[in-house]
C-alpha positions in Angstrom: 0.0 0.2 0.0 2.6 2.5 0.9 6.3 2.2 -0.1 9.3 3.7 1.4 11.3 4.8 -1.8 13.7 6.7 1.0 13.2 5.6 4.5 14.0 9.0 6.1 16.5 9.8 9.1 14.7 7.7 12.1 11.1 7.1 10.6 8.9 4.8 13.0 5.4 3.6 13.4 3.8 4.5 16.8 0.3 4.1 18.6 -0.5 5.6 22.1 2.1 3.0 23.5 2.8 -0.3 25.3 1.3 -0.7 28.5 1.6 -3.2 31.4 5.1 -4.3 30.6 7.6 -2.1 32.8 8.2 -4.8 35.1 10.0 -6.5 31.9 12.1 -3.9 31.5 9.9 -2.5 28.2 9.1 1.0 28.2 6.0 2.7 27.1 7.2 4.0 23.4 4.2 5.7 21.6 4.8 9.0 20.1 7.4 11.7 21.1 5.0 14.6 20.4 1.4 13.9 21.9 0.2 17.0 21.3 1.0 16.6 17.4 -0.1 12.9 17.7 -3.4 14.0 19.1 -3.8 16.4 16.5 -3.5 13.7 13.6 -6.1 11.4 15.7 -8.5 14.6 15.8 -8.3 15.0 11.9 -8.2 11.3 10.7 -10.4 9.6 13.5 -10.4 5.8 13.3 -12.3 3.2 15.7 -9.4 1.3 17.2 -7.0 2.5 15.3 -4.6 5.1 16.6 -1.2 4.5 14.4 1.0 7.6 12.9 4.4 7.6 11.5 6.8 9.6 13.3 9.5 11.4 11.3 12.5 12.9 12.6 14.8 15.5 11.1 14.3 14.2 7.7 11.3 12.2 6.7 10.7 9.6 4.3 9.7 9.6 0.5 6.9 7.2 -0.2 4.9 6.3 -3.0 1.4 5.1 -2.9 0.5 1.9 -4.2 -3.2 2.4 -3.5 -5.4 5.7 -3.3 -4.8 7.1 0.2 -6.2 10.2 2.3 -3.5 11.4 4.9 -2.5 14.5 6.9 0.9 16.0 8.7 1.0 17.2 11.8 3.8 18.8 14.2 6.9 20.4 13.1 6.9 22.2 9.9 9.1 21.3 6.9 9.6 20.7 3.4 6.5 18.5 2.2 5.7 18.1 -1.0 3.0 15.7 -2.9 3.6 15.2 -6.3 5.8 18.1 -6.3 3.4 20.4 -4.8 4.1 21.8 -1.4 1.3 20.9 1.1 0.8 21.8 4.6 0.1 20.8 7.8 -3.1 20.1 9.4 -5.2 19.4 6.4 -6.0 16.2 4.9 -5.0 15.4 1.6 -5.8 12.7 -0.9 -2.8 10.8 -2.7 -3.5 9.2 -5.5 -2.3 5.7 -6.6 1.0 6.3 -7.7 1.4 9.6 -6.0 4.6 10.1 -4.6 4.8 12.1 -1.0 8.2 13.8 0.1 8.8 14.8 3.7 11.7 16.8 3.4 13.7 18.4 6.1 12.3 19.8 9.0 12.2 23.7 9.3 10.4 24.5 12.7 10.7 21.6 15.1 12.1 18.4 14.2 9.1 15.8 14.5 5.8 15.3 12.6 3.6 12.8 12.4 1.7 11.3 9.3 -1.5 9.4 9.5 -3.4 7.6 6.9 -6.9 6.9 6.5 -6.3 3.2 6.8 -6.2 0.4 8.8 -2.6 -1.1 8.5 -1.5 -4.6 8.2 1.0 -4.5 11.1 1.4 -6.9 13.6 1.2 -6.1 17.2 3.9 -6.8 20.0 2.7 -6.9 23.2 -0.6 -5.2 22.5 0.8 -2.2 20.7 2.4 -1.4 17.1 5.0 1.0 18.4 8.5 0.5 17.4 10.9 -0.6 20.2 14.1 -2.0 19.7 14.8 -5.1 20.1 11.3 -6.5 20.1 10.0 -4.6 16.8 12.6 -3.1 13.9 14.0 0.2 14.9 13.0 1.9 11.9 11.6 1.4 8.5 14.0 0.7 5.7 14.3 1.8 2.1 12.1 0.2 0.0 9.9 -1.4 2.7 6.1 -1.7 2.0 3.5 -1.0 4.6 0.4 -3.4 3.7 -2.9 -2.1 4.9 -6.8 -1.5 3.4 -7.4 2.4 2.5 -10.7 3.9 4.0 -13.2 6.1 2.3 -13.4 9.6 1.4 -14.0 12.1 -1.2 -11.5 12.9 -3.8 -11.0 16.6 -2.0 -9.3 17.4 1.4 -11.8 16.5 4.3 -11.0 18.7 6.9 -8.4 21.7 7.8 -7.6 23.1 11.0 -6.0 26.4 11.9 -3.9 25.1 15.1 -2.1 26.9 17.7 1.7 25.7 16.7 3.5 28.2 19.3 4.9 25.3 21.5 7.1 24.6 18.7 9.0 28.0 19.6 8.4 27.8 23.3 11.6 27.0 25.4 10.4 27.0 29.0 9.5 23.5 30.3 6.7 23.7 32.8 7.4 20.9 35.6 6.2 19.5 39.0 8.7 18.5 42.1 9.9 15.3 41.7 10.0 12.5 44.0 14.0 13.9 45.1 13.0 17.4 45.0 13.1 17.8 48.8 16.5 16.1 49.3 17.9 19.8 47.7 18.6 22.6 49.5 16.4 25.8 48.9 19.4 27.4 47.2 19.8 24.4 44.9 16.1 24.5 44.0 16.7 28.0 43.0 19.6 27.3 41.0 17.8 24.7 39.0 15.0 26.8 38.0 17.2 29.7 37.2 19.6 27.4 35.4 20.1 28.3 31.4 19.8 24.7 29.7 21.2 23.8 26.4 20.2 20.4 24.4 23.2 18.3 24.1 22.0 14.9 23.0 19.0 13.4 22.7 17.0 10.4 20.9 13.9 8.6 21.7 14.9 7.5 25.0 15.8 10.9 26.3 17.2 14.2 26.4 20.9 15.2 28.0 20.4 18.9 28.9 23.9 20.8 29.8 23.9 23.9 32.7 22.7 21.7 35.6 23.9 22.0 39.2 26.9 20.9 40.2 26.5 18.8 43.3 27.9 16.0 45.6 25.0 13.6 45.4 26.1 10.1 44.3 23.9 7.6 42.4 21.1 6.2 44.7 19.4 2.8 44.7 17.1 2.8 41.3 13.9 3.7 41.4 10.9 3.9 39.0 11.5 6.3 36.0 8.6 7.5 33.9 8.5 9.6 30.7 9.3 13.4 31.4 11.3 12.3 34.8 14.1 15.2 35.2 17.0 13.4 36.8 20.1 15.1 38.0 23.4 13.6 37.4 26.5 13.7 40.3 28.0 15.6 37.2 25.2 18.3 36.9 23.8 17.4 33.7 19.9 16.7 33.6 18.6 13.5 32.0 14.8 14.1 31.0 13.6 10.3 30.1 11.3 10.3 26.9 9.1 7.8 25.4 11.8 4.8 25.0 13.2 5.8 28.2 14.3 3.5 30.9 11.9 1.9 33.4 14.3 2.6 36.4 17.3 4.7 37.2 20.0 5.5 40.1 19.8 9.4 39.8 18.0 12.1 41.5 14.5 12.5 40.2 14.1 16.2 41.0 11.5 17.4 38.5 8.4 15.7 36.9 7.5 17.6 33.0 3.8 18.2 32.2 2.6 16.5 28.9 2.5 20.0 27.4 6.4 20.3 28.5 7.2 16.9 26.6 5.8 17.8 23.5 8.1 21.2 23.7 11.0 19.3 24.4 10.3 16.7 21.9 10.2 19.2 19.3 14.2 20.5 20.0 17.3 19.8 18.5 21.2 20.0 19.5 22.0 23.2 21.4 18.4 24.7 21.8 18.1 26.8 24.7 15.9 25.9 27.7 14.7 26.7 31.2 12.7 25.0 33.8 9.6 26.6 35.6 7.9 25.2 38.5 4.3 24.4 39.0 3.4 23.8 42.6 1.2 20.6 43.1 
C-alpha cells in the first residue's frame, strides 16, 4: 500500500504506546510529541486504530500503491505531494502512484503522518509502536506497509488552524519530582534559574547541559516514567522520554508536564531551555 523510496533519518510507526510491561523492562514507547499525535487522530479519526508515522529531522519519501487520504501534523518542513507543496493539519488525497516527500524539518524536528487506512502491522505486546529489540527500530528503504484504505472524497476533507506556538516555546513547566525535597532551597532556586542547552537526544531521552553542580552520588534505583528529570552527579539533567529506561539511579528532581514533553520533543541540539516550577 505504501512503499518507502527513502525511509528518512529516523522513521518509526507509533500508536498510543505499550502498557503493562514495565516490570519486564519494556518502556511505554508511543509518540514523542503527544500534542501533534493527538491532532493527527482528531483530523483522521479511526475506531480502534491510532497509528501514525513519526518522522525526525528528515522524513521519508513514499509512493502510494493505492489511493490514500493522509494528514501531517507537528513540525513544519518541506513537504510535497507529487512535487506540489502541502501544509500541516490539512487532509489530502493521494492518488495511486502519488509520491509524498517529507523533506527536512524547518520548525521543530518531529512530524507525524496519519493515513485513513487500517494498516496490516502486527502488534507486539499489545502495540504496534516500534521499540528495538522487540520490533524493528525504524523503517528501511524500499520497505512496504500493507493495509486497506478507507473511504473519503477526492478532495481535502478537513483543515484546522492550529496553535503551533509550542514549537517555539523554550520554558518547560514541571512539578516537583520524588527527590526534590533532598535539595536545599538554594539548589532548587539554581535549578529553576539555570540556562539549559540540549547536548544530546533520542527517543530514550534528552541530556541537558547547564545543570547543578552537586555532591550527590547515585542512589538506589527507582521507577522512571516519561518526563522525569534526573540530575546526575556531574550536574547534567537527563529527561526520560517515550523509550526511556524504566528504572534509574539518579536524583529525580522534576516531572515535566505532558505539554512540556511535547515542547522538548521538538528541540534539537544546542536549543536553549529553562524550567518553570508548578506547585502541586
